[in-house]
C-alpha positions in Angstrom: 54.9 53.4 -46.6 57.7 55.8 -47.5 60.0 54.6 -44.8 57.7 55.6 -42.0 56.4 52.2 -41.0 57.8 48.7 -40.7 54.8 46.8 -39.5 51.3 46.7 -41.0 48.2 44.7 -40.1 45.1 44.2 -42.2 41.9 42.2 -42.3 41.5 39.4 -44.7 39.3 39.8 -47.9 38.4 36.1 -48.2 36.7 33.8 -45.7 39.8 31.7 -45.4 42.8 33.5 -44.0 45.3 31.2 -45.7 43.8 31.8 -49.1 43.9 35.5 -48.4 47.6 35.4 -47.5 48.4 33.3 -50.6 46.5 35.7 -52.9 48.2 38.7 -51.4 51.7 37.2 -51.7 51.0 36.1 -55.3 50.0 39.7 -56.3 52.7 41.6 -54.2 56.2 40.4 -54.8 57.8 43.2 -52.7 55.9 42.3 -49.5 55.4 39.1 -47.6 52.1 38.6 -45.7 51.6 36.0 -43.0 48.8 35.1 -40.5 48.8 37.0 -37.3 47.8 33.8 -35.5 48.9 30.5 -37.1 47.1 27.6 -35.4 49.1 25.0 -37.3 52.5 26.3 -36.1 51.2 26.3 -32.5 49.9 22.8 -32.9 53.3 21.8 -34.2 55.1 23.3 -31.2 52.7 21.5 -28.9 53.1 18.2 -30.7 56.0 16.9 -28.6 54.3 17.8 -25.4 51.0 16.1 -26.4 53.0 13.1 -27.5 54.4 12.7 -24.0 50.9 13.0 -22.6 49.6 10.4 -24.9 52.5 8.1 -24.0 51.7 8.5 -20.3 48.0 7.9 -21.1 48.8 4.6 -22.8 51.0 3.5 -19.8 48.2 4.5 -17.3 45.6 2.6 -19.3 47.8 -0.5 -19.5 48.4 -0.5 -15.8 44.7 0.2 -15.1 43.6 -2.7 -17.3 45.9 -5.1 -15.4 44.6 -3.8 -12.0 41.0 -4.2 -13.1 41.7 -7.6 -14.5 43.5 -8.7 -11.3 40.8 -7.2 -9.1 38.0 -9.1 -10.9 40.0 -12.3 -11.0 40.4 -12.0 -7.2 36.8 -11.1 -6.7 35.5 -14.1 -8.6 37.8 -16.4 -6.7 36.5 -15.1 -3.4 32.9 -15.3 -4.5 32.9 -18.9 -5.6 30.7 -20.0 -2.7 28.2 -17.2 -3.7 28.3 -18.2 -7.4 27.8 -21.8 -6.3 24.6 -20.7 -4.4 23.3 -19.0 -7.5 24.0 -22.0 -9.7 22.3 -24.3 -7.2 19.1 -22.2 -7.5 19.0 -22.7 -11.2 21.1 -19.8 -12.5 23.2 -20.4 -15.6 26.8 -19.3 -16.3 25.5 -16.7 -18.7 23.4 -15.2 -15.9 26.4 -15.1 -13.6 28.4 -13.4 -16.3 25.7 -10.8 -16.9 25.6 -10.0 -13.2 29.4 -9.5 -13.1 29.4 -7.4 -16.3 26.7 -5.2 -14.7 28.9 -4.9 -11.7 31.9 -3.8 -13.9 29.6 -1.3 -15.6 28.6 0.1 -12.1 32.3 0.5 -11.3 32.8 2.2 -14.6 30.0 4.7 -13.9 31.3 5.4 -10.4 34.8 5.9 -11.8 33.5 8.2 -14.5 31.7 10.4 -12.1 34.7 10.7 -9.7 37.1 11.0 -12.6 35.1 13.9 -14.2 34.9 15.7 -10.9 38.6 15.3 -10.2 39.5 16.1 -13.8 37.5 19.3 -13.9 38.8 20.4 -10.5 42.4 19.6 -11.6 42.1 21.6 -14.8 40.6 24.5 -12.9 43.4 24.5 -10.4 46.0 24.3 -13.2 44.3 27.2 -15.0 44.4 29.2 -11.8 48.1 28.5 -11.2 49.3 29.4 -14.7 47.2 32.6 -14.9 50.0 35.3 -15.2 47.9 38.0 -13.4 46.4 35.9 -10.6 48.1 38.0 -8.0 46.0 40.9 -9.1 42.8 38.9 -9.0 42.6 38.4 -12.8 42.1 34.8 -13.7 42.1 33.4 -17.3 38.7 32.3 -18.6 38.2 28.6 -18.1 35.7 26.3 -19.9 35.5 22.6 -20.8 33.4 21.2 -23.6 30.7 19.1 -22.0 31.1 16.5 -24.8 34.5 15.6 -23.3 32.7 14.5 -20.0 30.3 12.3 -22.1 33.1 10.8 -24.1 35.2 10.2 -20.9 32.3 8.6 -19.1 31.5 6.2 -22.0 35.2 5.3 -22.3 35.4 4.6 -18.6 32.5 2.2 -18.7 33.6 0.4 -21.9 37.2 0.2 -20.6 36.0 -1.3 -17.3 34.0 -3.9 -19.1 36.8 -4.9 -21.5 39.4 -5.2 -18.7 37.0 -7.4 -16.6 35.7 -9.6 -19.4 38.5 -12.2 -19.4 38.2 -13.3 -15.7 34.4 -13.2 -16.1 34.5 -15.5 -19.2 36.8 -17.9 -17.4 33.8 -18.9 -15.2 32.7 -21.1 -18.1 35.7 -23.4 -17.5 34.6 -24.2 -13.9 32.7 -27.4 -13.3 29.2 -26.5 -12.0 29.2 -29.4 -9.6 32.5 -28.4 -8.0 31.3 -24.7 -7.7 28.0 -25.8 -6.1 29.8 -28.1 -3.6 32.5 -25.5 -3.0 35.1 -28.0 -3.9 37.0 -25.9 -6.5 40.7 -26.3 -6.1 42.1 -22.8 -5.7 45.7 -23.9 -5.0 48.2 -23.7 -7.8 51.5 -25.0 -9.0 54.0 -22.3 -10.2 56.2 -23.4 -13.0 59.4 -22.0 -14.5 58.1 -21.1 -18.0 56.6 -17.7 -17.0 59.7 -17.0 -14.9 62.0 -17.7 -17.8 59.9 -15.6 -20.2 59.7 -12.7 -17.8 63.4 -12.8 -17.0 64.2 -12.8 -20.7 61.9 -9.8 -21.4 63.4 -7.9 -18.4 67.0 -8.6 -19.4 66.2 -7.7 -23.0 64.7 -4.3 -22.0 67.7 -3.5 -19.8 70.1 -4.3 -22.6 68.1 -2.3 -25.1 67.9 0.6 -22.7 71.7 0.7 -22.5 72.0 1.3 -26.3 72.4 4.9 -27.2 70.4 5.1 -30.4 67.5 7.3 -31.6 65.2 4.3 -32.2 65.5 3.3 -28.6 64.1 6.7 -27.5 61.2 6.3 -30.1 60.2 2.9 -28.6 60.9 3.7 -24.9 57.3 3.7 -23.9 56.9 0.2 -25.4 60.0 -1.1 -23.5 58.6 0.3 -20.3 55.4 -1.7 -20.7 57.4 -4.8 -21.6 59.6 -4.5 -18.5 56.5 -4.4 -16.3 55.1 -7.4 -18.1 58.4 -9.2 -17.4 58.3 -8.3 -13.7 54.7 -9.5 -13.4 55.6 -12.8 -15.0 58.7 -13.2 -12.9 57.6 -12.5 -9.3 55.3 -15.5 -8.7 58.2 -17.9 -9.1 60.5 -15.7 -7.1 57.9 -15.8 -4.2 57.5 -19.5 -4.7 61.3 -20.1 -4.4 61.8 -17.7 -1.4 58.8 -19.1 0.5 59.9 -22.6 -0.2 63.4 -21.9 1.2 61.9 -20.2 4.3 59.4 -23.0 4.7 62.3 -25.5 5.0 64.2 -23.2 7.4 61.2 -22.7 9.8 59.7 -26.2 9.5 59.7 -27.7 13.0 60.3 -24.3 14.7 57.1 -22.3 14.2 53.8 -23.7 13.0 52.3 -20.2 12.4 55.1 -19.1 10.1 55.2 -22.5 8.3 51.4 -22.4 7.6 51.6 -18.7 6.5 54.5 -19.4 4.1 52.7 -22.5 2.6 49.4 -20.5 2.1 51.4 -17.6 0.5 53.0 -20.0 -1.9 49.9 -22.0 -2.9 46.9 -19.8 -2.5 45.6 -18.1 -5.6 43.7 -15.6 -3.5 46.8 -14.4 -1.7 48.8 -14.5 -4.9 46.1 -12.3 -6.5 46.5 -9.8 -3.6 50.2 -9.8 -4.1 49.7 -9.2 -7.8 47.6 -6.1 -7.1 50.2 -4.8 -4.7 53.1 -5.3 -7.1 51.2 -3.7 -10.0 50.1 -0.8 -7.9 53.7 -0.2 -6.7 55.0 -0.4 -10.2 52.4 2.0 -11.5 53.3 4.6 -8.8 57.0 4.2 -9.4 56.7 4.4 -13.2 54.4 7.4 -13.3 56.6 9.2 -10.7 59.7 8.3 -12.7 58.2 9.6 -15.9 57.1 12.9 -14.2 60.5 13.4 -12.6 62.3 12.7 -15.9 60.1 15.1 -17.8 60.7 17.8 -15.1 64.5 17.2 -15.3 64.4 17.6 -19.1 62.5 20.8 -19.1 64.5 22.4 -16.2 67.7 21.2 -17.8 66.8 22.8 -21.1 66.1 26.1 -19.4 69.3 26.0 -17.4 71.2 25.6 -20.7 69.4 28.7 -22.1 70.7 30.8 -19.2 73.2 33.3 -20.8 74.5 36.8 -20.4 75.5 37.7 -24.0 73.8 36.8 -27.3 75.2 37.4 -30.8 72.7 37.1 -33.6 72.2 38.1 -37.2 75.7 37.1 -38.2 76.2 38.0 -41.9 78.8 36.6 -44.3 81.3 38.8 -46.1 81.6 38.5 -49.8 85.0 38.0 -51.4 86.5 36.2 -48.3 87.4 32.6 -49.1 88.1 29.8 -46.7 87.0 30.1 -43.1 83.5 31.7 -42.6 82.8 34.7 -40.5 80.9 32.6 -38.0 83.8 30.2 -37.5 86.2 33.1 -36.9 83.8 34.7 -34.5 83.4 31.5 -32.5 87.1 31.1 -32.4 87.5 34.6 -31.0 84.8 33.9 -28.3 86.4 30.7 -27.3 89.8 32.4 -26.8 88.2 35.1 -24.7 89.2 34.5 -21.0 86.0 36.3 -19.8 83.7 33.7 -21.4 82.7 30.5 -19.7 83.6 27.9 -22.3 81.1 25.3 -21.0 78.2 27.8 -21.5 78.7 28.5 -25.2 75.6 27.4 -27.2 75.7 27.5 -31.0 72.3 27.7 -32.9 72.2 27.4 -36.6 69.0 28.2 -38.6 68.6 26.8 -42.1 
């Protein structure tokens, strides 16, 4: 261009832009062409962010599965008299299972509808907030592929059924005679095995978390899930021990407190309620903690990028042996009293 231009754009000659760029570069050795919009590079830049979202999705699904499982387990325990009535009228275990599966499908449908509405509204709000010209009434265009709503709805229904299937199948283990007569024993004895396993898992995750190694960061989401499993396995025995001690302390002093502590320790229904409360609290704490950690990382990174002076395009000098120009320059900067030493950031591109 005879020195008059340093930037040229052109349309591709082939259908595929990558092939057009490759053909141009092969035939023109004095120029380098590249795509104006490279989708692969953008996807690569977004890769770390999407990985975090997928990790949070796995954690949310794990906690949701436990909550659905615990809810259905508690529901079935409370409905044993109703199930006994159905069985006394000639219904089979398979019929009861079908009714409960249909109920789980109904919950999945309701969750899918509410989830789609909240999801769409949330995305619309995010799109509005991140629109750079919203103060001037210019909002970025917003659209969601309807297929995502269909896929999300199917996933919600299937996920609800899978999470509820275990407590539903356990109905087969109940004696029909005991269920009809409402004589099923719902009290339970809490052993030390689960407590020991849960404590071991929790201690192991704490020890691993204290190790400063790259592989620990890679498996951090798995360790988070394991720590929750450890807590869920631990707490029943902790409650059993604490209530047993309080039972002995208040025995002979208050009948109400004694009966309450005894029911809390032996009732599967109450223990199921406590399980849901514990899991719900853990879910809230964990999701809040992950969100806060992510915010601190992003804000911290931008704080480190806050600078007043930038030196770039440092070129080496031929014929000079020993220390490089870059090292000499850094040395001079570090000796400058007008420069904050803690703010120096060195970036090397290779």
